[in-house]
Wavefront OBJ file of the C-alpha trace (Angstrom):
o trace
v 0.776 -6.599 1.925
v 0.737 -3.519 4.182
v -0.254 -4.046 7.885
v -2.417 -1.206 9.213
v -4.558 -0.472 12.197
v -8.209 -1.511 12.240
v -9.656 2.074 11.983
v -7.560 2.706 8.837
v -8.455 -0.729 7.380
v -12.186 -0.167 7.895
v -12.103 3.410 6.606
v -10.373 2.345 3.358
v -12.808 -0.562 2.802
v -15.771 1.771 3.259
v -14.230 4.532 1.129
v -13.778 2.236 -1.918
v -17.077 0.397 -1.177
v -15.243 -2.929 -0.810
v -16.575 -4.189 2.529
v -17.863 -7.400 0.869
v -14.348 -8.062 -0.474
v -12.726 -8.202 2.978
v -11.642 -11.728 3.856
v -11.088 -12.839 7.485
v -10.328 -15.917 9.504
v -10.505 -16.397 13.257
v -7.768 -18.475 14.930
v -6.753 -18.698 18.569
v -8.832 -15.682 19.540
v -7.443 -13.468 16.809
v -9.225 -12.043 13.766
v -6.977 -11.931 10.693
v -8.311 -9.606 7.953
v -7.070 -8.842 4.452
v -8.225 -6.687 1.561
v -6.739 -6.594 -1.949
v -8.494 -3.973 -4.008
v -7.554 -0.985 -6.121
v -3.924 -1.989 -6.321
v -3.503 -1.799 -2.515
v -3.182 -4.868 -0.271
v -3.981 -4.278 3.407
v -4.037 -6.535 6.428
v -4.942 -6.176 10.078
v -5.007 -8.410 13.161
v -7.403 -8.008 16.100
v -6.881 -9.935 19.334
v -10.109 -10.642 21.176
v -8.160 -11.041 24.431
v -6.376 -7.690 24.246
v -8.293 -5.082 26.289
v -6.765 -2.295 24.126
v -8.490 -3.892 21.112
v -11.890 -4.397 22.720
v -13.542 -1.388 21.025
v -12.183 -2.380 17.609
v -13.257 -5.990 18.106
v -16.749 -4.895 19.033
v -16.912 -2.552 16.033
v -15.726 -5.292 13.669
v -18.247 -7.791 14.966
v -21.118 -5.266 14.857
v -20.432 -3.381 11.612
v -18.005 -5.160 9.291
v -17.968 -8.897 10.029
v -21.314 -9.635 8.379
v -20.072 -8.145 5.076
v -16.859 -10.190 4.903
v -16.063 -13.415 3.065
v -18.656 -12.808 0.424
v -18.370 -14.502 -2.970
v -17.900 -11.643 -5.406
v -18.927 -12.537 -8.927
v -16.454 -11.503 -11.623
v -18.511 -11.513 -14.778
v -17.014 -11.448 -18.199
v -18.227 -8.329 -20.089
v -18.876 -10.499 -23.167
v -21.275 -13.430 -23.281
v -19.186 -15.068 -26.034
v -16.552 -14.377 -28.654
v -19.349 -13.241 -31.007
v -21.132 -9.943 -30.793
v -23.873 -9.926 -33.382
v -22.335 -11.226 -36.569
v -18.778 -10.100 -35.702
v -15.979 -11.765 -33.821
v -14.027 -10.293 -30.906
v -10.213 -10.147 -30.972
v -8.343 -8.977 -27.905
v -6.019 -6.098 -28.689
v -3.878 -4.774 -25.829
v -1.784 -1.635 -26.434
v 0.909 -0.071 -24.236
v 2.349 3.447 -24.395
v 5.062 5.163 -22.391
v 4.827 8.796 -21.303
v 7.229 11.232 -19.634
v 5.352 13.367 -17.154
v 6.017 16.867 -15.863
v 4.874 17.915 -12.449
v 1.217 19.027 -12.650
v -1.241 18.292 -15.460
v -0.189 16.198 -18.483
v -2.400 15.286 -21.452
v -1.924 11.672 -22.628
v -3.749 10.422 -25.719
v -4.154 7.112 -27.527
v -5.919 7.099 -30.879
v -8.164 4.154 -31.742
v -6.701 2.306 -34.759
v -9.659 -0.051 -35.373
v -12.890 0.477 -37.341
v -14.827 -0.723 -34.285
v -13.602 -1.955 -30.946
v -14.622 -2.173 -27.299
v -12.658 -1.047 -24.231
v -12.810 -2.839 -20.930
v -9.858 -1.437 -18.967
v -6.904 0.937 -18.529
v -3.802 0.201 -16.503
v -1.239 2.734 -15.236
v 2.257 1.453 -14.312
v 4.684 3.425 -12.083
v 2.120 5.756 -10.634
v 2.750 7.576 -7.354
v 0.600 8.271 -4.288
v -1.039 11.650 -4.769
v -1.383 11.347 -8.554
v -4.873 11.739 -10.007
v -6.330 11.185 -13.478
v -9.338 12.389 -15.420
v -10.305 10.104 -18.348
v -12.157 11.055 -21.485
v -13.201 9.790 -24.916
v -12.766 12.504 -27.526
v -13.785 12.860 -31.169
v -11.262 12.721 -34.006
v -9.637 15.808 -35.479
v -12.392 16.050 -38.166
v -15.327 15.845 -35.713
v -16.620 12.726 -37.495
v -18.919 11.650 -34.684
v -19.985 15.000 -33.118
v -19.309 17.497 -35.975
v -16.847 19.220 -33.591
v -13.108 18.371 -33.920
v -11.641 16.779 -30.753
v -14.949 17.198 -28.912
v -15.289 15.411 -25.573
v -17.813 12.613 -26.181
v -17.688 11.152 -22.680
v -15.819 11.539 -19.435
v -15.436 8.297 -17.425
v -12.869 9.245 -14.813
v -13.039 12.132 -12.415
v -9.937 12.916 -10.273
v -9.362 9.186 -9.851
v -6.632 8.450 -7.287
v -3.766 6.416 -8.786
v -2.426 3.631 -6.607
v 1.329 3.597 -6.029
v 3.213 1.553 -8.701
v 0.157 0.092 -10.366
v -3.449 1.225 -10.922
v -5.948 -0.759 -12.989
v -9.417 0.365 -13.966
v -11.654 -2.409 -15.261
v -15.302 -2.245 -16.328
v -17.752 -5.121 -16.058
v -19.445 -3.833 -19.217
v -17.957 -2.665 -22.486
v -18.016 0.642 -24.452
v -17.878 1.059 -28.161
v -15.086 3.067 -29.811
v -14.536 3.879 -33.477
v -11.495 4.635 -35.597
v -9.890 8.008 -34.972
v -11.484 8.503 -31.561
v -8.991 9.032 -28.783
v -8.749 7.989 -25.170
v -7.499 11.093 -23.383
v -6.088 11.040 -19.857
v -5.357 14.274 -18.011
v -2.746 13.045 -15.546
v -1.907 15.282 -12.563
v 1.497 14.112 -11.408
v 3.129 15.054 -8.103
v 6.594 14.668 -9.642
v 8.559 14.282 -12.871
v 8.622 10.633 -13.890
v 8.051 8.059 -16.617
v 4.901 5.933 -16.625
v 3.339 3.265 -18.801
v -0.318 3.018 -19.771
v -1.930 -0.154 -21.074
v -5.224 -0.018 -22.984
v -7.365 -3.174 -22.957
v -9.254 -3.218 -26.262
v -11.260 -5.854 -28.179
v -11.505 -5.411 -31.929
v -14.793 -6.362 -33.664
v -14.496 -7.616 -37.203
v -15.843 -10.299 -39.587
l 1 2 3 4 5 6 7 8 9 10 11 12 13 14 15 16 17 18 19 20 21 22 23 24 25 26 27 28 29 30 31 32 33 34 35 36 37 38 39 40 41 42 43 44 45 46 47 48 49 50 51 52 53 54 55 56 57 58 59 60 61 62 63 64 65 66 67 68 69 70 71 72 73 74 75 76 77 78 79 80 81 82 83 84 85 86 87 88 89 90 91 92 93 94 95 96 97 98 99 100 101 102 103 104 105 106 107 108 109 110 111 112 113 114 115 116 117 118 119 120 121 122 123 124 125 126 127 128 129 130 131 132 133 134 135 136 137 138 139 140 141 142 143 144 145 146 147 148 149 150 151 152 153 154 155 156 157 158 159 160 161 162 163 164 165 166 167 168 169 170 171 172 173 174 175 176 177 178 179 180 181 182 183 184 185 186 187 188 189 190 191 192 193 194 195 196 197 198 199 200 201 202 203 204
C-alpha cells in the first residue's frame, strides 16, 4: 500500500474511473481512504482538524465522498459451465519473454478448436511500459483470407502497472485454433517478463 497525498489519490481514482471503488472510514476526526485497482494500492489520510487539510477535506466531502463505499458487482462472464451444448474447461497458459528496450512483439497461438478469453496478466512489468493488444488471423488467413491479419485490437497503449498488471473482461470473446494473441510491448528497459493467458476451452 502506497501512501500519497489527497490530490494524487483523487486524480488517480478519476483517471481510471474508479471513484466508486474508493473505500473510506472516519475515525477520531480523520478520513482514512484506500483504493486497490489496476495493480496499484493507494491510501491517504485527511484530518478534519488540520487547517492545512481544510481545502482537501472540503473537496473530498463535496466531490468524492458520495461515490465511495459502493458495492461493486463482480459478475462471472459465464452464466454456467455450459455454453449451448458444449462444456467450459478453464485453460490457463503462461509464457516467458525476454524484452529489449523499445517495441517487442509477443505472440501466443490458440491451441484449441474453440475457446474464450477473459483475461491477460503481465508479471514483472515496469512503470512506463505500455502494451497494445491484438487478435490476429493464422498464417493461412483462415478467418479473414489474409495471413496474420489483425482481426481485432483490444488494447491501446495500456499502461502496465509495476510488477503486476492484470486485464480482465466481464464478458468473453471467442477465439479459434491458429489465431494468435499478439502483444506489442514497449519496454523502458531490457528485462524478462511473464504473461498469463486466461482461456476457457469449449468442447463436448
